[in-house]
C-alpha positions in Angstrom: -37.2 8.0 64.3 -35.5 10.7 62.1 -34.4 12.6 65.0 -32.7 9.0 66.4 -30.9 8.5 63.0 -29.5 12.1 63.2 -28.3 11.6 66.7 -26.8 8.2 66.0 -25.0 9.8 62.8 -23.5 12.6 64.7 -22.2 10.4 67.5 -20.8 8.0 64.9 -18.9 11.0 63.1 -17.5 12.4 66.3 -16.2 8.9 67.4 -14.7 8.5 63.8 -12.8 11.8 64.3 -11.4 11.0 67.6 -10.2 7.7 66.6 -8.4 9.2 63.4 -6.9 11.6 65.4 -5.5 9.2 67.9 -4.5 6.1 65.9 -4.5 7.4 62.1 -6.6 4.4 60.9 -9.8 4.2 59.0 -13.2 4.3 60.4 -16.1 2.8 58.9 -19.4 3.8 60.6 -22.9 2.1 59.8 -26.3 2.6 61.2 -26.2 -1.1 62.4 -23.9 -3.8 63.4 -21.1 -4.3 60.4 -22.0 -7.0 58.1 -25.7 -7.0 59.1 -27.3 -4.6 56.9 -25.7 -3.6 53.6 -28.3 -1.0 52.6 -27.6 1.6 55.3 -25.8 4.8 54.1 -22.5 5.4 55.5 -19.9 8.4 55.7 -16.3 7.5 54.9 -13.6 9.6 56.3 -10.1 8.4 56.1 -6.6 10.2 56.8 -3.4 8.3 56.1 -5.0 5.0 56.4 -3.4 1.7 55.1 -4.9 0.7 52.0 -5.4 -2.8 53.3 -7.7 -1.6 55.9 -9.7 0.2 53.3 -10.1 -2.9 51.2 -11.1 -4.9 54.1 -13.7 -2.3 55.0 -15.1 -2.0 51.4 -15.3 -5.9 51.4 -17.4 -5.7 54.7 -19.8 -3.0 53.2 -20.1 -4.4 49.7 -19.9 -8.0 50.3 -17.3 -8.4 47.5 -14.4 -10.9 47.7 -11.1 -9.2 46.9 -7.6 -10.8 46.1 -4.7 -8.3 46.9 -1.5 -8.3 45.0 1.5 -8.1 47.4 2.6 -5.0 45.5 -0.6 -3.2 46.7 0.7 -0.9 49.4 0.4 2.5 50.6 -1.7 5.0 52.6 -4.9 6.7 51.4 -6.9 9.8 52.6 -10.7 10.2 51.8 -12.9 13.0 53.0 -16.8 12.4 52.6 -19.3 15.0 53.8 -22.3 13.0 52.9 -23.4 9.4 53.4 -23.1 6.8 50.6 -24.6 3.6 49.9 -22.7 0.2 49.2 -22.5 1.2 45.4 -21.3 4.5 46.2 -18.6 3.3 48.4 -17.4 0.8 45.8 -17.2 3.6 43.3 -15.2 5.7 45.7 -12.8 2.7 46.4 -12.2 2.3 42.7 -11.5 6.1 42.5 -9.1 5.8 45.4 -7.3 2.6 43.7 -6.9 4.9 40.4 -5.3 7.7 42.4 -2.9 5.2 44.0 -2.1 3.5 40.5 -4.0 0.3 41.2 -7.1 -1.2 39.6 -9.7 -3.6 40.3 -9.9 -6.5 38.0 -13.1 -9.0 38.0 -11.8 -12.7 38.4 -14.9 -14.9 38.8 -16.6 -14.4 42.1 -13.6 -12.3 43.4 -11.8 -9.1 42.3 -8.2 -8.8 41.9 -6.4 -5.6 43.1 -3.2 -5.2 40.9 -1.1 -2.4 39.9 -2.4 -0.5 37.1 0.3 -1.6 34.7 -0.6 -5.1 34.9 -4.3 -4.4 34.4 -4.6 -4.7 30.7 -3.0 -8.2 30.5 -4.5 -9.6 33.8 -8.0 -9.3 32.6 -11.0 -6.7 32.5 -14.4 -7.4 31.3 -15.2 -7.7 27.6 -18.3 -5.6 27.2 -20.1 -3.9 24.3 -19.6 -0.5 25.8 -18.9 1.2 29.2 -22.2 1.5 30.3 -23.5 -0.4 33.5 -20.2 -0.7 35.3 -18.6 1.5 37.5 -16.5 4.3 35.8 -13.1 3.5 37.2 -13.3 -0.2 36.5 -10.9 -1.6 33.5 -13.0 -2.8 30.7 -12.1 -4.0 27.1 -14.4 -3.0 24.3 -14.5 -3.9 20.5 -15.8 -1.1 18.4 -16.6 -1.7 14.6 -16.0 1.2 12.1 -18.5 1.7 9.4 -17.1 4.5 7.3 -13.5 5.4 8.0 -10.3 3.6 8.5 -9.7 2.1 11.9 -6.0 2.6 11.2 -6.5 6.2 10.8 -8.6 6.6 14.0 -5.7 5.1 16.1 -3.5 7.8 15.2 -6.2 10.4 16.0 -7.4 8.9 19.4 -4.3 7.4 20.7 -3.1 10.2 22.9 -6.6 10.3 24.6 -6.0 6.8 26.0 -4.3 6.3 29.3 -0.6 5.0 29.4 -1.8 1.6 31.0 -4.6 1.5 28.4 -4.4 -0.4 25.1 -5.8 0.8 21.8 -5.2 -0.8 18.4 -6.8 -1.4 14.9 -7.7 -4.7 13.3 -7.7 -4.1 9.4 -9.4 -7.4 8.7 -12.8 -6.4 9.6 -12.0 -2.5 10.2 -12.3 -2.7 14.0 -10.9 -1.0 17.1 -9.9 -2.8 20.3 -10.0 -0.6 23.6 -8.8 -1.7 26.9 -9.2 1.1 29.5 -11.4 2.4 32.3 -15.1 2.4 31.6 -15.4 6.3 31.8 -12.5 6.7 29.2 -14.2 4.0 27.2 -17.5 5.8 26.9 -15.7 9.0 26.0 -13.7 7.4 23.2 -17.1 5.7 22.0 -18.6 9.1 21.6 -15.7 10.6 19.7 -15.7 7.6 17.4 -19.4 7.9 16.7 -19.0 11.6 16.0 -16.0 10.9 13.5 -17.4 7.7 11.9 -19.8 9.6 9.6 -20.4 8.7 6.2 -20.1 12.1 4.9 -20.7 13.6 1.5 -17.9 11.9 -0.6 -19.8 9.8 -3.2 -19.3 9.1 -7.0 -21.2 10.7 -9.7 -21.3 9.3 -13.2 -21.9 11.6 -16.2 -22.3 9.8 -19.5 -21.0 12.0 -22.6 -22.8 12.2 -25.7 -20.8 14.3 -28.0 -17.3 14.9 -26.3 -14.5 12.2 -25.4 -14.2 11.2 -21.9 -10.3 11.4 -22.0 -10.4 15.1 -23.4 -12.9 16.2 -20.7 -10.9 14.6 -18.0 -7.6 16.2 -19.2 -9.3 19.7 -19.1 -10.7 19.0 -15.5 -7.3 18.0 -14.4 -5.6 21.0 -15.6 -8.2 23.2 -14.1 -7.9 21.5 -10.8 -4.1 21.9 -10.8 -4.4 25.5 -11.6 -6.9 26.1 -8.7 -4.3 24.3 -6.4 -1.6 26.5 -7.3 -3.5 29.5 -6.6 -5.0 28.2 -3.4 -3.0 25.1 -2.0 -6.0 24.7 0.7 -8.6 24.5 -1.8 -10.4 21.1 -2.0 -10.6 19.6 -5.4 -12.5 16.4 -6.5 -11.4 13.4 -8.4 -12.2 12.7 -12.1 -11.5 9.6 -13.9 -12.4 8.7 -17.6 -14.2 5.4 -18.5 -13.3 5.1 -22.2 -15.5 1.9 -22.5 -18.7 3.7 -21.7 -17.4 7.4 -22.6 -18.3 8.5 -19.3 -16.7 10.6 -16.6 -16.5 9.6 -12.8 -16.6 12.4 -10.4 -15.7 11.9 -6.7 -15.4 14.6 -3.8 -17.8 16.6 -1.6 -21.3 17.4 -2.9 -20.6 21.2 -3.8 -17.2 20.3 -5.6 -19.0 17.3 -7.6 -21.8 19.7 -8.6 -19.3 22.2 -9.9 -17.4 19.8 -12.1 -20.5 18.0 -13.2 -21.8 21.3 -14.5 -18.6 21.9 -16.4 -18.7 18.3 -17.8 -22.2 18.8 -19.1 -21.0 22.5 -20.8 -18.1 20.7 -22.5 -20.4 17.8 -23.7 -22.4 20.4 -25.9 -23.1 19.3 -29.6 -20.5 20.7 -32.0 -21.1 22.2 -35.5 -23.5 20.1 -37.6 -21.0 19.6 -40.3 -18.5 17.9 -37.8 -14.7 18.9 -37.4 -11.6 17.7 -38.8 -8.7 16.0 -37.0 -5.4 14.6 -37.9 -4.1 11.3 -36.3 -0.4 10.4 -36.9 0.0 6.5 -36.8 2.7 5.2 -35.1 2.5 1.3 -36.2 -0.4 0.9 -38.5 -0.4 1.7 -42.2 -2.6 4.8 -43.1 -3.6 3.3 -46.5 -4.8 0.2 -44.9 -6.6 1.8 -42.0 -8.6 4.3 -43.9 -11.0 1.9 -45.7 -11.5 -0.1 -42.5 -12.4 3.3 -40.5 -14.8 4.5 -43.2 -16.7 1.0 -43.6 -17.0 1.2 -39.6 -18.5 4.6 -39.8 -21.0 3.6 -42.5 -21.9 0.6 -40.4 -22.3 2.4 -37.3 -24.4 5.2 -39.1 -26.8 2.6 -40.7 -27.2 0.7 -37.5 -28.1 4.0 -35.6 -30.6 5.1 -37.9 -34.4 4.5 -36.8 -35.8 1.5 -38.5 -32.5 0.4 -40.2 -32.4 -3.0 -38.9 -36.0 -3.5 -39.7 -35.8 -2.2 -43.3 -32.3 -3.6 -44.3 -32.1 -6.9 -42.3 -29.1 -8.6 -42.6 -28.0 -6.2 -45.4 -28.3 -3.1 -43.2 -24.6 -2.7 -42.8 -22.9 -1.3 -46.0 -19.7 -2.7 -47.2 -16.4 -0.9 -46.3 -15.7 2.2 -48.2 -12.6 3.1 -50.1 -10.2 5.6 -48.8 -11.4 9.2 -49.4 -14.9 8.3 -49.6 -17.7 9.6 -47.4 -19.8 7.9 -45.0 -23.8 8.5 -44.7 -23.4 11.0 -41.9 -20.7 12.9 -43.7 -17.7 11.0 -42.2 -14.7 11.1 -44.4 -11.2 9.6 -43.8 -8.1 10.4 -46.1 -4.9 8.7 -45.9 -1.8 10.6 -46.3 1.2 8.3 -47.2 4.0 10.4 -46.7 3.4 11.0 -43.0 1.4 8.0 -42.2 -1.4 9.9 -40.9 -5.2 9.9 -41.2 -7.2 13.0 -41.9 -10.8 12.4 -40.5 -13.8 14.6 -41.1 -16.8 13.6 -38.7 -19.4 14.6 -36.3 -18.1 14.6 -32.6 -19.8 11.4 -31.7 -18.6 9.6 -34.6 -15.0 11.3 -34.2 -15.0 9.8 -30.7 -15.7 6.2 -32.0 -13.2 6.6 -34.9 -10.6 7.7 -32.2 -11.3 4.5 -30.1 -10.9 2.3 -33.1 -7.7 3.9 -34.1 -6.0 3.5 -30.7 -7.0 -0.2 -30.6 -5.6 -0.9 -34.2 -2.6 1.2 -34.0 -0.6 -0.8 -31.5 3.0 -2.2 -31.8 3.0 -5.6 -33.2 5.4 -8.4 -32.2 8.3 -9.7 -34.4 9.1 -13.3 -35.1 12.5 -14.7 -36.0 12.2 -17.8 -38.1 14.9 -20.2 -38.7 14.7 -23.2 -41.1 16.9 -26.2 -41.1 17.5 -28.0 -44.1 19.6 -31.3 -43.6 20.5 -33.7 -46.3 22.7 -36.9 -46.4 23.0 -38.9 -49.6 25.2 -42.0 -50.5 25.7 -43.5 -53.8 27.7 -46.5 -55.0 27.9 -48.0 -58.5 29.7 -50.9 -60.0 30.0 -51.9 -63.7 31.8 -54.7 -65.6 31.2 -55.9 -69.2 32.8 -57.2 -72.4 32.1 -55.7 -75.9 33.3 -57.2 -79.4 32.8 -56.9 -82.9 34.2 -58.8 -86.0 33.5 -58.0 -89.7 34.7 -59.7 -93.2 33.3 -58.8 -96.5 33.3 -62.3 -97.5 32.2 -64.0 -94.2 29.7 -61.6 -92.5 29.9 -59.7 -89.0 29.7 -60.8 -85.6 29.1 -58.3 -82.7 28.3 -58.4 -79.0 27.6 -54.9 -77.9 26.1 -54.9 -74.3 27.0 -51.3 -73.1 24.9 -48.2 -74.5 28.1 -45.9 -74.4 30.1 -48.4 -76.4 27.2 -48.5 -78.9 27.1 -44.7 -79.4 30.8 -44.6 -79.9 30.8 -47.4 -82.4 28.4 -45.6 -84.2 30.7 -42.6 -84.5 33.7 -44.8 -85.4 31.8 -46.4 -88.3 30.7 -43.0 -89.8 34.5 -41.9 -89.5 35.6 -45.1 -91.1 33.2 -44.8 -94.0 34.3 -41.2 -94.6 38.0 -42.3 -94.5 37.5 -45.3 -96.9 35.7 -43.2 -99.4 38.0 -40.3 -99.6 40.8 -40.5 -102.2 43.6 -39.4 -100.0 42.1 -40.6 -96.7 45.4 -41.8 -95.1 47.5 -38.9 -96.5 45.2 -36.0 -95.5 44.1 -37.1 -92.1 41.7 -40.1 -92.6 43.6 -42.1 -90.0 43.6 -39.4 -87.4 39.8 -39.0 -87.8 39.4 -42.8 -87.0 41.8 -42.4 -83.9 39.6 -39.7 -82.8 36.5 -41.6 -83.1 38.0 -44.6 -81.7 39.1 -42.5 -78.5 35.3 -41.9 -77.7 35.2 -45.6 -76.7 37.3 -44.8 -73.6 35.1 -44.0 -70.6 35.3 -43.8 -67.1 37.0 -46.6 -65.1 39.5 -49.1 -66.5 38.9 -49.6 -70.2 41.0 -52.2 -72.3 40.7 -52.8 -76.0 42.2 -54.5 -78.9 41.6 -54.5 -82.7 42.7 -53.8 -86.1 41.9 -53.7 -89.8 43.2 -56.2 -92.7 43.9 -55.3 -96.1 40.8 -57.0 -97.3 38.4 -54.7 -95.4 38.0 -56.9 -92.4 38.4 -55.6 -88.9 37.8 -57.0 -85.4 37.6 -55.2 -82.0 37.3 -56.2 -78.3 36.6 -53.7 -75.6 36.7 -54.4 -71.9 35.0 -51.9 -69.4 35.3 -52.1 -65.5 34.0 -49.4 -63.2 33.3 -48.8 -59.5 32.2 -45.4 -57.9 31.1 -44.2 -54.6 29.6 -40.6 -53.8 28.5 -38.8 -50.6 26.7 -35.7 -50.2 26.1 -33.7 -47.1 24.0 -30.6 -47.4 23.3 -28.2 -44.4 21.4 -24.8 -44.7 19.8 -22.8 -42.1 18.1 -19.8 -43.8 16.8 -17.1 -41.3 14.3 -14.5 -41.6 12.8 -11.8 -39.3 9.2 -10.3 -39.7 6.4 -8.7 -38.4 3.3 -10.6 -36.8 1.0 -11.2 -39.6 3.4 -9.8 -42.2 4.7 -11.9 -45.3 8.5 -11.9 -45.6 10.6 -13.6 -48.2 14.4 -14.7 -48.5 16.1 -15.7 -51.8 19.8 -16.8 -52.1 21.1 -18.3 -55.4 22.0 -17.8 -58.9 20.3 -17.6 -62.2 21.1 -20.7 -64.2 20.5 -20.7 -68.1 18.4 -23.5 -69.5 18.5 -24.3 -73.2 14.8 -24.2 -74.4 15.2 -24.5 -78.1 17.4 -24.2 -81.4 17.0 -23.3 -84.9 19.4 -24.0 -87.9 18.5 -23.8 -91.7 20.5 -26.3 -93.6 19.3 -25.5 -97.0 21.7 -25.3 -99.9 22.8 -22.0 -101.4 23.6 -20.4 -98.3 26.1 -17.8 -97.4 27.7 -20.2 -94.8 30.4 -22.6 -95.9 28.5 -25.5 -94.0 25.3 -24.5 -95.5 23.7 -23.3 -92.1 21.9 -20.0 -92.1 21.4 -17.9 -88.9 21.6 -20.7 -86.5 20.5 -19.8 -82.9 19.4 -21.1 -79.6 16.7 -19.8 -77.0 18.0 -19.6 -73.5 15.8 -19.1 -70.5 17.3 -18.1 -67.0 15.8 -19.5 -63.9 16.7 -19.0 -60.3 18.4 -21.8 -58.7 19.2 -21.8 -54.9 17.3 -21.2 -51.6 13.9 -19.5 -51.3 12.0 -19.0 -47.9 8.6 -17.2 -47.4 6.9 -17.0 -43.9 3.6 -15.5 -42.8 3.5 -15.7 -38.9 0.4 -14.8 -36.8 0.9 -14.8 -33.0 -1.9 -15.1 -30.5 -2.2 -14.3 -26.9 -0.7 -17.3 -25.6 2.6 -17.0 -27.5 1.5 -19.6 -30.0 2.2 -18.9 -33.7 0.4 -19.9 -36.7 3.1 -20.2 -39.5 2.4 -20.4 -43.0 5.6 -21.7 -44.8 6.9 -21.6 -48.3 10.2 -23.4 -48.7 12.0 -24.2 -51.9 15.8 -25.6 -52.1 17.0 -26.3 -55.7 20.6 -26.9 -57.2 22.4 -28.2 -60.3 22.2 -32.2 -60.0 24.3 -32.8 -63.3 25.2 -31.4 -66.7 26.4 -28.0 -67.7 24.6 -24.6 -67.6 23.2 -23.9 -71.1 23.1 -27.5 -72.4 20.5 -29.7 -73.0 21.5 -32.3 -70.4 21.5 -29.9 -67.5 19.4 -31.6 -64.6 18.4 -29.6 -61.4 17.1 -31.0 -58.0 14.3 -29.3 -56.2 12.9 -29.7 -52.6 9.5 -27.8 -51.9 7.6 -27.4 -48.7 4.3 -25.5 -48.8 2.2 -25.7 -45.6 0.7 -24.1 -42.4 1.6 -25.2 -39.1 0.8 -24.2 -35.4 3.9 -24.1 -33.1 4.7 -22.6 -29.9 7.5 -19.7 -29.4 11.0 -21.0 -29.3 9.9 -24.6 -30.3 11.6 -26.8 -32.8 9.1 -28.4 -35.2 9.7 -31.2 -37.9 7.7 -30.0 -41.0 8.8 -32.3 -43.7 11.3 -34.8 -44.9 12.3 -37.8 -47.1 14.1 -41.1 -46.7 14.9 -42.7 -50.1 16.6 -45.8 -50.7 17.2 -46.9 -54.3 18.9 -50.1 -55.7 19.3 -50.5 -59.4 20.8 -53.9 -60.9 20.8 -54.4 -64.5 22.3 -57.1 -66.7 22.8 -57.5 -70.4 23.8 -60.7 -71.8 24.0 -62.9 -75.0 21.6 -65.7 -75.2 23.0 -69.3 -75.0 26.6 -68.2 -75.0 26.2 -66.5 -71.7 25.1 -69.7 -70.3 28.2 -71.6 -71.1 30.0 -72.3 -68.0 33.4 -70.4 -67.3 33.6 -68.6 -70.7 29.8 -67.4 -70.3 31.1 -64.3 -68.2 32.7 -63.0 -71.6 29.3 -62.6 -73.1 27.7 -60.5 -70.1 27.8 -57.0 -68.9 26.3 -56.1 -65.4 25.7 -52.6 -63.7 24.7 -52.1 -60.0 23.8 -48.8 -58.5 22.7 -48.0 -55.0 21.5 -44.5 -53.7 20.3 -43.6 -50.3 19.1 -40.1 -49.3 17.8 -38.5 -46.0 16.2 -35.2 -46.1 14.9 -33.6 -43.1 13.4 -29.9 -42.7 12.8 -28.3 -39.2 11.4 -24.8 -38.4 12.4 -22.8 -35.4 10.2 -19.7 -34.7 11.1 -17.2 -31.7 8.8 -14.4 -30.6 10.8 -11.2 -30.2 8.7 -9.2 -27.6 10.9 -6.2 -26.9 14.3 -5.0 -27.7 16.0 -7.2 -25.2 15.1 -10.1 -27.1 16.0 -8.6 -30.6 19.5 -7.5 -29.4 20.1 -11.1 -27.8 19.5 -12.8 -31.2 21.2 -10.1 -33.2 24.4 -10.2 -31.1 24.3 -14.2 -31.4 24.2 -14.0 -35.1 26.6 -11.1 -35.2 29.2 -13.1 -33.1 28.7 -16.3 -35.0 29.9 -14.5 -38.3 32.7 -12.7 -36.6 33.7 -16.0 -35.1 33.9 -17.5 -38.5 35.7 -14.7 -39.9 38.3 -14.8 -37.2 38.8 -18.5 -37.8 39.6 -17.8 -41.6 41.7 -14.8 -41.0 44.9 -16.5 -39.8 47.8 -15.0 -41.5 48.0 -12.4 -44.0 46.5 -12.2 -47.4 48.6 -14.3 -49.8 50.8 -12.7 -52.5 49.6 -9.1 -51.9 49.7 -9.2 -47.9 47.8 -7.2 -45.7 45.2 -8.1 -42.9 41.9 -10.0 -43.7 38.7 -8.1 -43.3 37.0 -8.9 -39.9 34.0 -7.5 -38.1 34.5 -5.3 -35.2 33.1 -6.7 -31.7 29.4 -6.1 -31.1 29.8 -4.0 -28.1 32.4 -1.8 -29.7 30.1 -1.2 -32.9 27.3 -0.3 -30.7 29.3 2.0 -28.5 30.8 3.7 -31.5 27.6 4.4 -32.8 26.0 5.8 -29.6 29.3 7.8 -29.1 28.7 9.4 -32.4 24.9 10.0 -31.9 25.9 11.7 -28.5 28.6 13.8 -30.0 26.1 15.2 -32.7 23.6 15.9 -29.8 21.2 13.2 -31.0 21.0 14.8 -34.6 22.7 13.3 -37.5 25.6 15.2 -38.7 25.1 17.4 -41.6 27.0 17.7 -44.7 28.5 21.0 -45.5 27.9 22.4 -49.1 31.3 23.4 -50.7 31.6 27.1 -51.3 31.8 28.2 -54.8 35.6 28.9 -54.3 36.2 25.2 -53.5 34.3 24.0 -56.7 36.9 22.9 -59.3 36.0 24.2 -62.8 34.6 21.9 -65.5 37.2 20.1 -67.6 37.5 21.4 -71.1 35.6 19.4 -73.7 37.4 17.4 -76.3 36.1 19.6 -79.1 
């Protein structure tokens, strides 16, 4: 049987060679009738055969269905020295297609033969890897990268992909998408497996007991930079300080991590038992205020760290804060230097680290708050008065009076005193008694319209009639807007007003025999001066959400009536003291008063005032109406940075300058010249900056005069 197969194989080979030589076409030889037995081995030899003939022959041998793209054309040459089975024939067929620039794409029960440039878009099996398929078949594979970046692998492996292949990264799940021939997909997969290694770049955490993490990291960073300058190719690890846990995080290769960790442990050795001394210069906080806080914190931390401290002391284990300059239980000492606003701290390394962390959290820039108070008061007063006063006196018949006005009553009392003095004086009329009466009678004339008649008879009788009519209107409009800027949680006060003298008492000795002609000895008055005006005190506290807790102390006072230094001096005072919560740049109403008063007083003589028509002659009426509206508002603004401060400063500066410009129309009367006006804000700031730049950022120095320039002293008067 074997000899028979050998004879048939030789005959078929010879026939194929003759047919190729004569026709140039392809020949497929099988052991049996074509299409009957797919398991027989065949030898394939082609020379300048049409590729369509090869496709038809492979379809006959493998039983596969092919769909041929019209662009698939050309001639192929295949030389085979040994027989192949159907799988080998198909593998050889795919290799021939690759050489010719074509590809076989599975499409259901058929296989498409298309140009290789269309292979990645026309299809290709989606497989987990390139195994189990012919090497030259187009496949698509999704590979998930575990340890390295997929995007970095694309840049490295893209040159190994064929021009018709596709290689891309999806950053969402760190995956690679590969579309190429199965053999290349397998090769790329092996390369990715070798590159995608976890390596030895882990993170090591070293917790410090004595040194500060930030100081250790600064030393290691300086050391790494020096090594880089000496050897640019040297690998260095990464060090990061965690201030919260006082730990150093070290990343890099294992050898580099071990070297850095050893350096960290050496730097973390305990210092001298007595501790060391450091000076901390503060930027924003007050050294005098911060020193007691730090010592109290050090004492509490030392007490809580001692074994059994909590059990022995209970709630009283932590001592109270020590005063500046004291010492903690572990030798901690904090001294405040007021001149340089610095702290001199002596403490053990561990306590020094804790104090440094507290200082860094307390010595922060605080925000500023601009507070504007608005005091608006509008008042209106109307008064009307009408009355008739009279008096008649006769030594023989008696006296009749009708005094209904208080001011008239006081004036008549003075008039009676003057008349009595004039009557008893021997030369009253000649020496001025009449003038005294006239002066006293003039006091009866008051505000409004006053008309009076009267006289004296030779028998000592007199009569007087006084008519008084008055109507008055008064309006008051007060608007004050005090403004004040202060730091967060710092009290600030503003006072604008004047000191007014108040009469608090008087003394006079009227005993006889004194050296004074009127009998008074050393008369004097006691005066007390009090501030009258506007006072504003605020204490703002700003929270993280731009809310402000505002403590307000506002007082607005003024002279209501009377003269300074007299007993009749009256002052009006408006005071608000409260605490409110307000948002930044919000206008809030904090207090006010609406007062409406009506006073209607009437004086009359019984019975006579009831007589019709003439009864009005025996009445006096006074009506007064006063209405006051007082409102107080507050407007706080948070100044976060210089930009905010410059904005509101410019706004107030320009407001004052505009007011000066409006008032500076024309020259100064009588003496001439221009009125003083502020320069524009931008010009003022530019002049200041130019002067600073000209001096190189250093304030100009004042040159001391030489001895020759100093004038000799003036001669003395002696």
